matplotlib code that plots the C-alpha trace (Angstrom):
import matplotlib.pyplot as plt

x = [-9.2, -10.8, -11.8, -8.9, -11.8, -13.9, -10.8, -10.1, -13.4, -13.8, -10.1, -11.6, -14.4, -12.1, -9.9, -13.0, -14.2, -11.0, -10.6, -13.9, -13.7, -10.1, -10.9, -14.4, -12.0, -9.9, -12.1, -15.3, -17.5, -21.0, -21.6, -19.0, -18.3, -21.4, -21.0, -17.7, -19.1, -22.1, -19.4, -17.7, -20.9, -21.9, -18.5, -18.5, -21.7, -20.9, -17.8, -20.2, -22.1, -20.3, -19.0, -21.9, -23.5, -20.1, -21.5, -23.1, -22.1, -21.0, -19.2, -18.3, -17.2, -18.2, -15.9, -14.5, -11.2, -9.4, -9.7, -6.8, -4.6, -6.7, -10.3, -12.6, -14.1, -17.1, -16.9, -19.9, -20.6, -23.1, -23.9, -25.8, -26.6, -27.6, -28.5, -29.9, -26.7, -26.9, -24.6, -22.3, -19.2, -17.4, -14.0, -12.0, -8.5, -8.4, -4.8, -5.0, -5.9, -4.1, -6.5, -6.2, -8.8, -12.8, -15.2, -19.0, -21.2, -24.5, -26.9, -29.2, -31.8, -29.4, -31.6, -31.5, -32.4, -31.9, -29.0, -27.4, -25.0, -22.6, -20.7, -17.8, -16.1, -12.4, -10.1, -7.0, -4.3, -1.2, 1.0, -0.2, 0.5, -0.7, -2.1, -4.4, -7.5, -8.6, -9.1, -12.4, -13.1, -16.3, -16.2, -19.2, -19.9, -21.9, -25.3, -23.0, -20.1, -17.3, -16.0, -15.5, -15.4, -13.0, -13.6, -11.4, -12.3, -9.5, -11.5, -8.4, -8.1, -5.8, -6.5, -5.4, -4.2, -3.6, -1.5, -3.5, -2.9, -2.2, -3.1, 0.2, -0.2, 2.3, 0.8, -2.1, 0.4, 2.1, -0.4, -2.8, -5.3, -6.7, -4.4, -6.2, -8.1, -11.6, -12.5, -10.4, -12.4, -16.1, -15.7, -15.6, -12.7, -11.0, -9.0, -8.4, -11.5, -14.4, -16.9, -18.1, -18.1, -18.8, -17.2, -15.1, -12.9, -9.9, -6.9, -3.4, -1.7, -5.0, -5.0, -7.8, -8.8, -11.1, -13.0, -16.7, -17.6, -21.7, -20.9, -17.6, -20.0, -23.1, -20.5, -18.6, -15.0, -13.5, -15.0, -13.1, -14.5, -14.1, -14.0, -13.6, -10.0, -9.8, -9.4, -9.3, -6.0, -3.2, -0.5, 2.4, 4.4, 7.3, 8.6, 11.9, 12.3, 16.2, 17.4, 20.9, 18.3, 16.7, 17.3, 15.7, 12.8, 8.9, 7.4, 10.6, 12.3, 12.7, 10.6, 7.7, 9.0, 8.9, 4.6, 2.9, 4.0, 3.5, -0.2, -0.4, -0.1, -2.6, -4.9, -4.5, -4.6, -7.4, -9.0, -8.7, -10.5, -7.7, -6.2, -2.9, -0.6, 2.4, 6.0, 8.5, 10.7, 11.6, 12.1, 8.1, 7.7, 5.0, 2.9, -0.6, -1.8, -3.9, -7.2, -9.8, -12.2, -12.3, -12.2, -8.2, -7.6, -8.1, -5.7, -3.5, -3.2, -2.5, -0.3, 1.8, 1.7, 3.5, 6.4, 9.5, 13.2, 14.8, 15.8, 18.6, 17.6, 18.0, 14.4, 15.7, 16.5, 12.8, 11.8, 13.3, 12.4, 8.4, 8.3, 6.6, 4.2, 3.9, 0.8, 2.2, 1.1, 0.6, 1.7, 5.2, 6.0, 9.2, 9.8, 13.7, 14.9, 18.0, 19.2, 22.3, 20.3, 22.6, 22.2, 23.5, 20.5, 18.1, 19.2, 17.9, 14.9, 14.1, 14.9, 12.8, 10.0, 9.9, 10.1, 6.5, 5.4, 5.2, 5.7, 7.7, 7.5, 10.4, 9.8, 13.3, 13.3, 16.9, 17.9, 20.8, 18.9, 17.3, 19.3, 21.5, 21.2, 24.5, 27.4, 29.1, 27.1, 28.7, 29.4, 26.3, 28.4, 28.2, 24.9, 23.8, 26.1, 24.5, 20.9, 21.9, 23.1, 20.2, 17.5, 19.3, 19.7, 15.9, 14.7, 17.1, 14.9, 11.5, 11.1, 9.2, 11.0, 10.9, 12.7, 11.2, 13.6, 13.6, 13.0, 10.1, 6.4, 5.1, 1.9, 3.2, 6.1, 3.7, 1.2, 3.2, 2.5, 6.4, 9.2, 11.0, 15.1]
y = [-18.9, -19.8, -23.5, -24.9, -25.7, -22.5, -20.7, -22.9, -23.0, -19.5, -19.7, -21.5, -19.6, -16.5, -17.8, -19.2, -16.5, -14.6, -17.2, -16.8, -13.3, -13.9, -16.1, -14.6, -11.1, -13.5, -15.7, -13.1, -14.9, -13.2, -16.3, -16.4, -12.8, -13.2, -16.3, -15.0, -11.5, -12.9, -15.1, -12.0, -10.1, -12.8, -13.3, -8.9, -9.6, -12.0, -10.3, -7.1, -9.1, -10.9, -6.8, -5.7, -8.2, -6.3, -2.7, -1.0, -4.3, -3.8, -5.7, -4.9, -6.6, -7.8, -9.4, -9.0, -7.4, -9.8, -13.8, -16.2, -18.8, -21.8, -19.9, -20.4, -16.7, -16.3, -13.5, -12.1, -10.2, -8.1, -7.6, -4.8, -3.8, -0.3, -2.6, -6.7, -9.0, -13.1, -15.6, -13.2, -15.1, -13.5, -14.7, -13.5, -13.4, -14.2, -13.8, -15.8, -19.3, -21.7, -21.6, -18.1, -17.4, -18.3, -18.0, -17.6, -17.9, -15.4, -16.8, -14.0, -12.0, -9.3, -6.4, -2.1, -2.4, -5.9, -7.3, -10.0, -11.7, -14.5, -16.2, -18.2, -19.9, -19.6, -20.8, -18.4, -21.3, -18.9, -18.2, -14.7, -11.7, -9.0, -10.5, -8.5, -10.0, -8.7, -8.1, -8.9, -10.2, -10.4, -12.4, -12.3, -14.8, -14.3, -17.3, -18.7, -18.8, -17.6, -15.0, -13.9, -10.8, -10.2, -7.2, -6.0, -4.2, -3.0, -3.7, -4.2, -4.3, -5.7, -8.9, -9.5, -12.7, -13.4, -16.2, -18.7, -17.7, -20.2, -19.8, -18.9, -20.7, -19.1, -15.5, -17.1, -18.3, -15.3, -12.6, -11.9, -11.0, -8.4, -6.9, -7.5, -10.5, -11.8, -10.6, -7.5, -7.3, -7.4, -3.7, -0.5, 0.8, 4.6, 4.5, 5.3, 3.4, 4.2, 4.0, 6.8, 6.2, 9.3, 13.2, 13.6, 17.3, 18.2, 17.4, 18.7, 18.0, 16.5, 16.3, 19.6, 17.9, 15.6, 18.5, 18.2, 21.4, 21.6, 20.3, 22.9, 25.4, 24.3, 23.4, 26.6, 24.2, 22.2, 19.0, 16.0, 13.0, 9.9, 7.0, 3.2, 1.1, 0.0, -4.0, -5.1, -6.3, -5.0, -6.0, -4.2, -6.8, -5.9, -6.9, -7.2, -5.9, -5.5, -6.7, -8.5, -11.4, -12.6, -16.1, -19.0, -18.4, -18.6, -20.4, -21.4, -18.0, -15.7, -13.0, -16.0, -17.2, -13.6, -12.5, -15.3, -15.4, -11.9, -12.7, -15.7, -13.1, -10.9, -12.9, -14.6, -11.6, -10.4, -12.9, -12.3, -9.4, -7.2, -4.1, -4.9, -2.6, -3.7, -1.7, -2.4, -0.2, -1.5, 0.9, 1.5, 1.4, -0.9, 0.8, -0.4, 2.1, 0.1, -0.9, -4.2, -6.2, -8.0, -4.7, -3.6, -8.0, -7.4, -3.8, -4.9, -8.8, -6.7, -3.9, -7.1, -8.2, -5.7, -5.3, -6.8, -7.5, -4.0, -1.8, -1.1, -0.4, -3.2, -4.3, -3.8, 0.0, -0.4, -1.4, 1.3, 4.7, 2.6, 2.3, 5.7, 4.2, 0.5, 1.4, 0.2, -3.6, -4.9, -7.3, -6.6, -9.4, -8.8, -11.2, -11.2, -12.9, -14.4, -15.5, -13.3, -10.5, -8.1, -9.1, -5.3, -3.9, -6.0, -6.0, -2.0, -2.9, -6.0, -3.0, -0.8, -2.9, -3.6, -0.4, -0.4, -3.5, -5.0, -8.6, -9.5, -12.0, -13.4, -14.9, -15.7, -17.2, -18.6, -17.4, -19.6, -22.4, -21.6, -21.2, -18.3, -15.3, -13.0, -13.3, -17.1, -18.0, -18.9, -22.3, -24.5, -25.0, -21.2, -20.8, -23.3, -21.7, -18.1, -19.8, -21.2, -18.1, -15.9, -18.2, -18.8, -14.9, -14.8, -17.0, -16.6, -13.1, -14.4, -14.0, -15.9, -17.1, -19.6, -20.2, -21.1, -23.1, -23.8, -28.0, -26.9, -27.0, -23.5, -24.2, -27.3, -24.6, -21.7, -24.0, -25.1, -24.0, -24.8, -23.7, -25.2, -24.2]
z = [-41.8, -44.7, -45.5, -48.3, -50.4, -50.3, -51.0, -54.4, -55.9, -55.1, -57.5, -59.6, -61.0, -60.7, -63.1, -65.4, -65.8, -66.4, -68.8, -70.7, -70.7, -72.9, -74.8, -76.1, -76.5, -79.2, -80.5, -81.6, -79.3, -77.6, -75.9, -74.1, -73.3, -71.4, -69.7, -68.8, -67.5, -65.2, -63.7, -63.1, -62.1, -59.5, -58.1, -57.6, -56.2, -53.3, -52.1, -52.1, -50.3, -47.6, -46.9, -46.6, -44.0, -41.6, -42.0, -38.7, -36.6, -33.0, -30.8, -27.3, -24.5, -21.1, -18.2, -15.2, -15.0, -12.9, -11.9, -10.0, -12.2, -13.2, -12.7, -15.5, -16.9, -18.1, -21.3, -22.9, -26.5, -26.8, -30.8, -32.2, -35.8, -37.4, -40.8, -41.2, -40.5, -41.0, -40.2, -38.5, -37.2, -33.7, -32.8, -29.6, -28.4, -24.1, -23.6, -20.0, -22.1, -24.2, -26.5, -27.3, -30.2, -29.0, -32.5, -32.0, -34.8, -34.9, -37.4, -36.6, -38.2, -36.2, -37.4, -36.0, -32.9, -31.6, -29.6, -28.4, -26.5, -27.2, -24.4, -24.0, -20.5, -20.3, -17.8, -17.0, -17.5, -18.0, -15.3, -13.7, -14.3, -17.1, -19.9, -23.1, -24.4, -27.2, -30.6, -31.8, -34.7, -37.0, -39.9, -42.8, -45.5, -49.0, -49.1, -51.6, -48.9, -52.2, -50.0, -46.3, -45.6, -42.1, -39.5, -36.9, -34.1, -31.9, -28.4, -26.6, -22.8, -20.2, -17.6, -14.9, -13.3, -10.0, -8.6, -6.5, -2.8, 0.3, 3.9, 5.8, 9.1, 10.7, 10.3, 11.9, 14.6, 14.8, 15.2, 12.7, 15.1, 17.5, 20.0, 22.3, 24.7, 24.1, 27.3, 26.4, 23.8, 25.5, 27.1, 25.1, 25.3, 24.3, 21.6, 17.4, 16.4, 14.0, 16.8, 18.2, 22.5, 24.0, 25.3, 28.3, 28.9, 27.4, 28.5, 27.5, 24.6, 23.0, 19.3, 18.9, 15.3, 18.1, 19.7, 20.0, 18.9, 19.6, 22.7, 23.7, 22.9, 25.2, 27.6, 27.8, 27.8, 25.6, 25.3, 23.1, 21.2, 22.5, 20.2, 21.1, 20.7, 16.9, 17.9, 14.1, 12.8, 11.4, 9.1, 7.1, 4.3, 2.9, -0.3, -1.7, -4.9, -5.5, -8.3, -6.9, -5.4, -8.9, -9.9, -12.3, -14.3, -14.6, -12.0, -10.4, -10.1, -6.7, -8.0, -8.2, -4.8, -3.3, -5.0, -4.6, -1.1, -0.7, -2.1, 0.1, 3.4, 1.8, 1.7, 4.8, 7.0, 5.2, 5.1, 9.4, 8.9, 9.6, 7.4, 5.1, 3.7, 1.3, 0.6, -2.0, -3.6, -7.2, -10.6, -10.0, -6.3, -4.9, -2.7, -1.2, 1.7, 3.9, 3.4, 4.0, 1.8, -1.5, -3.2, -1.6, -2.1, -5.8, -5.5, -3.6, -5.6, -9.3, -7.8, -6.1, -10.3, -11.5, -9.4, -11.0, -8.8, -10.4, -7.3, -6.1, -2.1, 0.3, 1.6, 5.4, 4.7, 3.1, 6.4, 8.6, 5.7, 6.2, 10.0, 11.1, 8.8, 11.0, 13.7, 17.1, 18.5, 14.7, 12.8, 9.9, 7.7, 5.7, 2.5, 1.6, -1.7, -0.2, 3.1, 3.5, 5.8, 7.3, 10.6, 11.5, 10.2, 11.1, 14.9, 14.3, 12.2, 15.5, 17.7, 16.2, 16.0, 19.5, 21.1, 19.2, 19.7, 16.7, 15.8, 13.1, 10.8, 8.3, 5.0, 3.3, -0.2, -0.4, -4.2, -4.7, -4.7, -7.8, -10.9, -11.0, -14.3, -13.5, -11.5, -9.1, -6.7, -3.1, -2.8, -0.9, 2.2, 2.8, 1.8, 4.5, 7.7, 6.6, 6.5, 10.4, 11.3, 10.4, 11.5, 14.6, 15.6, 14.5, 16.4, 19.3, 19.5, 19.4, 15.7, 13.7, 10.6, 7.5, 4.9, 1.1, -1.7, -4.6, -4.5, -1.7, -2.5, -1.9, -1.0, 1.8, 2.9, 3.7, 5.2, 7.7, 11.6, 13.2, 13.1, 9.6, 8.8]

ax = plt.figure().add_subplot(projection="3d")
ax.plot(x, y, z, "-o")
ax.set_aspect("equal")
plt.show()
């Protein structure tokens, strides 16, 4: 925005030039006409000079596409010009920050073939989600500072702010680790791991995709490749995106607790070096295939922050649909948006997990501890009774379970390693 004093001076000069020309025409005074004409020419020339300084100017932004809440982000603006430019001011909009617009001055001269980098630092002060960065605006003034030209460069892009994550203590304690003990891990064993162990003779029922064809040709009989057993932890995260479990708003909502808890589970499991997959069924399906490492963490977190509680399929039904994709001996974390679980369906899911050697863990968000969005909530006594029933049902079957409430500190609740109600 231009300073008020500059606008006032320019307005007065325009009024004086127009007045001089009008009086010169009315009074037929050539000197006054010359004075008014000179002022008008100077004003037009100043406006043209201000605009010319922005012609041929190119600005592009360089930044990492994501960060965590409260992280500092460094943004660089690269300036190039086809003609000399001086005193160019560049403004960029960074949506995740409370102070959205950031202005930088390039004093120049910025000439053809030159490249300048301007940088600023901003903090991700807003809540997790997808925010917008841009557009970029360029400003230039004439030498007298009477006119300011503006050019909008539509360099818009998305920026993902990830929720700040916490360690899930019970996940580490409950089995987000290798299936075998340290003594067993020291010896190579045949299995389906990524490391090649050797070859062996074909046995009925073997997968022909593992045939070692060159060795089979030399031996004259089928020979199969044999791999070391995969000792990496494997965690499947199931996220409840059912619409009827929505409650609360902003940082105190079931969506906030479900997404932040899921992000914390993913982060904790990946930090242990394991594989993680994420599944949820909303209007936009949430599906993160198995993977590990920092790139997989960024992908999983970006998918989570795009999720919404707008689905119609219950969580336990989603688990049963995806059961064939849950590896035997792995860990499954079920993030429910309510404590009102269907215990009959839960029994079926737990039996299926038990048959496959899967270790389950439940994180239950008490949606009735948040302000209701629609409908009438049950009485508090009914909620407490259901909560006790569900916790007793799960713990009687050796399942780790935890209830998360609006009044709790989520970081402390997730870090707690003991059984909590």
